[in-house]
N, C-alpha and C positions, 0 to 999 in steps of 0.2 A: 880267325874263321878257318874252320877244319876242312876246306874244300882243295883239292888237288887235281891237277891234270897231268897225266903222263903218257908220252906217245912218241911216234916219229911222223914227220911229214916232209913235204916236197922242198923245204927250206934247208934242211940238213941232211936228209938222207936219199940217197939214189935210189932209182926204180928197182935195182935189184934186192935193195933191203926192204924198200915199202911192201913188196911182194910177199916177203917172206912173213910178215905180220898182218896180212889181209885176212879179215874174218869172213868166213863162208857163212851160210845161214845155220849149218849145223855145228860150225864152230861156235857161233854166239850163243846157242843154247848151252853148250858145255862150259863156255867162259863164263856166262852168267851164275851158273850152279857152282863153279869153281871158286868165283870171287864172292858168291853169296854164303859160303861156309866159312869165309875168314873172318875172325873175330875184329879185326880192325876196319873192316869195310861196313858202314853202315848203309849207304845207298851208292848206286852205280849206274852209269850210263857210257855205252861202248859206241863209238862212231868208226866205221871203216868206209873209206871211199878210195877212189884211185890216187888220191893225192896224200892221203893220211889214214892213220891208224892210232885212235887216241881214247884213253878212258878218263872220265871225270868222276870223281868219288867224293862223297861224303865221309869222313873217316874219323876214327876216335882220336887219332894223333898224328899230325902231319907226317912227320919224319917216317914213322912207322908206315904209314899209309903209301907213301911214295916208294919206299923200300918193298913193301908188298907187291905193288903194281909192276915195278921193275923185274921183280924176280917172276912174276905171274908171265910177264912177256917171254922171259927166257926159258922157263919150264913148258910153258903151253905150246911155244913154237920149237922148242928144242934148240934154242939158239946159243946156249952158254954164254959166253962173255962178248961174242963178236958185236952185238947191238949197242954196247955201252956207250960208244962214242956217238951214236945217232940219237939217243933220247933227248927230248925236250921235256922241261918239267916246270909247272907252274903251280903255285901254290897261294892259297889266301885270296886277297884282293887282286892278284895278278891272275890268278886261276879264273875266276868270275869274270875279269875283263876279257881274257882269252876267249871265253865262251861267247859273250857279246859280239866280239870282233869277228869270231869265227862265223856264227850265223849270218851276220851282215854282209859277208863276202870279203872281209877286209885282210883275212889270213889266207885267201885262195891265190892260186897261182895266177888266175885272172882276176883281177880286182873287181869286186863287185858282182862277180858271176852268181846266177840266181839259182843254180841247183843245188848249192849247200844248205840253202834254208830248208828246202823239203828233206835233204838227207838229215839235218839236225832234229827237225820236228819228227821224222819216221824212227830215228834211233831213240828219242824220248819217248815216243809212243810204245815202242816194243818193251822198253824197260818198265814203263808203267803197266803194261798189260800184264807182265809175268811177275809183277810185284817186287822189283828191284830198286825202285825210287820211292821216296817218301816225301815229308813236308819240305825239306830243304831243296833238293833238286828239283822237285815239281815246280816250287815257286820260282827257281832260277830259270828253267826252262821256259815256263810261261812267260815270264818277262823278256827273256832273251829273243824268243819268237816274235813277241809284239813289237819290240823295239825293232828288230830287223825288219818287219813289215813297214813299219813307220819310216825307217831310213829309206827303203826303197821308194816308198811313196812320196817322201818331202826332199830328197836330194837327187842329184843326177848320178849317184853311184851306179846304177844299172841301166842308165841310158846307153841305147844301142847295144843292149847287152850281149855278150858273148860267152860262149861256153867252151868247155875242152875241145867238144866236137866241131864247133864252128871255128875255132883257132886252128884245128887240125886241116880243115878244108881251105882256110886262108893260107895256111903254110904250104899245101899242095899247090894252090893257084899260084904263089911265089916261084914255084918249081917249073910249072908248064906254062905260066902265062895265061893260056887260054885253055879252059877245061871243056868247051862245048862238044868237041869230037872224042873226047877221051871216054874210054870204057872203063867201069869201076866194078869191082866185086866188094860187097860189104858183108862182113861176118857177123852176125848178131843182130837182134831186133829189139834191143832194149833201148831206155831213154837216150843214151849217147849216140846208138847207131841212127835212131830215127831223127835227131837233130841233125847229125852228119848228112843224111839223105835229103833232108829239106833244103840244106845249105847247097848241096850238090846241085840240086834241080834248080835252086835259084841262081847259080852260076852257069845255067844253060846246059848241064849234062842230061843227055837224051837217052842214055843206055845205063842202067843200073842193076846189077845182078845181085840178088840179096839170098843169102842162105843162113839157115838156123836149124838147130836140132829139131825144133818144134815147128813142122811146115805151116800148121795153122796160121801162126802169127805172121809167117812171110805173106801168106794168101791174103790175109787182111790188108797188109801193106799195098800188095799188088793191085788189089781193087780200088785203092785210094790214090794210088799214083801210077799213071800210064806208063812212066819210064821205068817201072820197076818189072823185073823178070824174075821168076823164082827158079833157085837152083837147090837141087837135093844136095844136102849136106854131105851125104858120102861122096859126092862127085865135085867137091870144092877144089880138090887139087887140078882136076880136069880144066878148069877155067883159069889157070894161072897163066898160061901162054895166050890166052884171048882177052886179057885186060891189060890195061895201063897203070892201073891203080888198085891197091887192096887196102882196105880200112877194116880194123878188127876191134869188135868191143864185145866180148861176152863174159860170163861169169864163171867160166869154166876153171877149174883148179889146175888145169894143165895146159900145154900148148895144143892149139887146134890147126897149127900148121908147124910140122916137124921138118928139120933139114932132110932126113933120110927119104921122106916121102917128096918133098919139095923139089929135090934135084931131078927126080924122076921126069918131072913134067916142065920145069923151067930150062930153056935153051939158050940163055944168056941175053934175052930180050931186055929192054929196058923197063924197068918196074919200080914203081914208088909204092912203098909199103908203110903204112902208118898203124902203130899198135898203141891204142889208148885204154888198153884193159890192164886192170892189176887183179891177180897176177897176169903177167903177160901172156898174149895168146900166141905171139909168134916167136919160135925159136931164135934167139938173137945171132946164132950162127949163121942164119939165112942171109943176114945183112953182109956176110963176107963173100956172098957169091957173086960173080960177074954180072954187071947190068943192073943190080939189086941196090936201091936206096931204101934203108930201114930206118925208120924214125920212131922213136918211143916217147913217152909223155915228157921226159926231161928235155927234149930237143925243141919242145913248144914254147920254152921259156922266153927265148929272144923275140917271138912274135907277141906274147903275152905282155912283155915290158913296154912295147909301143902303145898297147892300150892301157896300161896302167898310168902312163904320164897323163893321158887325158882326163883321169878321174881323180887325181891327187887332191883336187881342190873339194871335191864332193866327199871324199874321204875325211878331210879335215872337219867338215861339218857333222859327219856321220859320227867322229870321234868325240864330239862335244855332247851328243845325244847319249852316246855310251857312257861317258864319263858321269854324266848325270843321273843315269840309270844305275849305274855301279854304286853311287852313293845311296841311292834309294833301296837297293838290295842290301848293302852294309847295314843300314839302319834298320831294317827289318830283322835281318839276322841278329843283329845286337840285341834286338828286343824279344828274342825268341825266350829267355829266361823269365821275362815279366809277363809275358802272354798268358801263361796258365793262371797267374795271380789275378790278372784283369779279368779273365773269364769266370774265375772263382767268385771274384767280387760282385760282378754283374749277375751272376746266378743267384748268390747268397741275398743280394739286395732285391731282387725280384721275388724271391721267395717270401722275404719279410714282407715286401709291398703286397703282394696277393693276399697273404695272411691277413694283414692290417685293413686292407680294402673289404673283404669278406666281412671281418668282425664290424667294420664302420658300416657297411650296407645294412647289417642285420639291426643296427641300432638306428638307422633312418628309414623306417619303414614307411612313415608319412611323407617322405621326400618324393618328389616327382622324379620320372625316369630321366628327364633332361638334366635336373639337378644331381642326380647320382652319376651321370655320364660326365657332368663337368667336373666334378669332385675327382673322379677316377683320373681325368685327364691332368688336372693340377697335381695330384700325387706323383703320378708318373713323371711329368715333367720335373718336378721337384727331386724326386730321387736322382733323374738323370744328371741334374746341375749340380747335385751334391758329389756325385761320382766324377764329374768331367774333370775337375782339376787334378785330383790323386791319379786318375788314369793317364792324363797328359803328362804329369810329372814322372810316373812310371816309366813312360815312353821315352822320355827325355833321358832318364837316368840310364835305359839301355842303350840309346844312341850314344851316351856318353862312355860306354862300356862298364857302367856301373850297375847294371841290370840284377846281377845276382845278388848284390848286398841289398838293393832296394827291395828286391821281390822278398827277401828273408824278412826284412824290417816290416813289410806291408802284411805279410802272411801273419806274424805274429801279433801285430797291432790290430788286424781286422779278424784275427781267428780263423783264417781260411787255410785250406790245404795247398801244399807247394809242390809241383812236380819239375823234375829235371827236364831238359828239352827233349831228350831221346825217350823217356818214359811217355811224356805227352805225345810224341809223334808216333809211338807205337799204338797208343789207345785211338789216335785219330784215324789210323790207317787199318784199325783191327776190323 
């Protein structure tokens, strides 16, 4: 199965490595264009989140495809060989299983977290929109998303669901014990920031200052929550001595809090800072300042482990579903070589049937309309029954990895055209 996944994630790569291979929107456009020109890459989907950067591809050759994707990371992000020790690689059935597990939240820092499903869906939709996916990855991602929804619906994997943002707030609560009198500055108004804000309010925080480059988005939040006060982005440093906690989560490609500016406003007061952005928002050198406790994504692992233990049984049920779906996808994939022959057989038989029905109807001028309709129904049913067993046997041959052989034999026996999987895929997506 020529499907591979190459990338880095929170399991093997620290945040300082993950942020180096994080794709911005403009990066994605260039990356897809770059990969689309490679002769070994047939279809591709790129996923970039705070905990991972990975590429799923349908390739002409597994080993070459893996090599291409590794070299792409090095060239695209100018990393040379420093990233080699952090790559994870999945191929064939393991790659398929990985994508299923990923969408269900089984590969997440927080087991069963909800955000990843939307991120997987968005990644596929974007690749589909720009024409970088086809028959194979479209089928895979449709099944992956459907299965992930079913897992969340039928198991307790997402019960009392936690996200990175809610874990961050729980982490802060462990430090301060009581958050009700604490003042907070939140930088950014994306999904992660909004979840953090809601969790802070739920913990009783009454004073939350929110800043963002786009003021309109903050104004919308302030109308929704009475606890929120709007801070101009240019004045964010001025609020450093006025708050106890800072949470930052933006999509900026650079630090939004730099040490040289920070030290002008911080006078050594106790300050808890949580950076849940990739690339990081807060200059890590700020964490060395007196009174400052700076926590990044990797520091949240300890809290997430407690959450993981309560969901392990649900994860076992989820894996049973995933294994079943992986087998179904593998069977479908192995049948790709026989599908074109089956379609040709069905189209050829339909053409013959329509010709014969038309000829027969011309000779049955005296027959009633009801009889003519009955004859057509019987002839169509007979044709389907005659084809049923050959089609079933072709599919079974495909599942047994004998599809190419049986497709060639069937095409010769029935005199129909046979296409390779790739040619068929290009025609279907033309």
